[in-house]
C-alpha positions, 0 to 999 in steps of 0.5 A: 499500500503506498502512501499520499504524499504531502502538499508540500512534497508535490508542490516541490516536484513541479519545477522540474530539477537541473540537468546534470550538466549545468553549473549552479552557483544559486538558483539564480545563476545556472549555467550549461556545460554547454556555455563552457569550451573545454581543452585538454593539454598534457600537464607539467609535474608528477605523473611517473611513467604517464606523464608524456602520454595523458592529457590531463591538464585542462582548461576552460574556456567561457565568453561571459559577454556571449552568455545568456544564462549570466544575469547582466548585474553579476555578468558587470560584477563579475568583469570589473572584480574578475577584469584581469583573468579576462583575455582580450575578446573577453573570456575567461580562462581557467586551467587546473592540473592539480590532479592526474586524472582528467575528470578531477581536473574538470571538476576542479575548474567548474568548481573555481569558476563557482566559487569565481560567480558565488564571490559575486553573486551577491551585490555589495552592500551600501555603506551607511554614511555616520557621523560621530555623536556629540558626546565622542566629540567632546570626549576628542577634543579633551583628550587633544586638550590634555594631551596638548597641556601635557606636552606644553609642560614639558618644556623649559619654565620662563623665569618672571 
């Protein structure tokens, strides 16, 4: 005998789950892997006899300015924040060669990009200008006066 599903569960089931081949940063930022270009090359570093035979280094290229999946405000913050990492054509190039596995390096590139996007996903908080209270102004001026008196007393005394 099956138990009926609750209304809460059925409401959550209405929206289809995102496909597995999507980089999910937040509910608002979901980028399909079709927007990424992956290049594979030989990695530097340790690898034993395999190092000269296996293309384990992964380079990810993403054309940010042409991406329909990225909201415009996030795109602007990304371009400003990571301007030094962008190429001349406005695309981003990330490389990962931490692992000897091509798949793990591919996941590493996607994690790196996800972290960069998460950093700029929320807009920065606006600074609320504040001014010192009247009491703090009085305290500051009293301390200044005391410091001035102390330094004046250090000087030589003049004979009258």
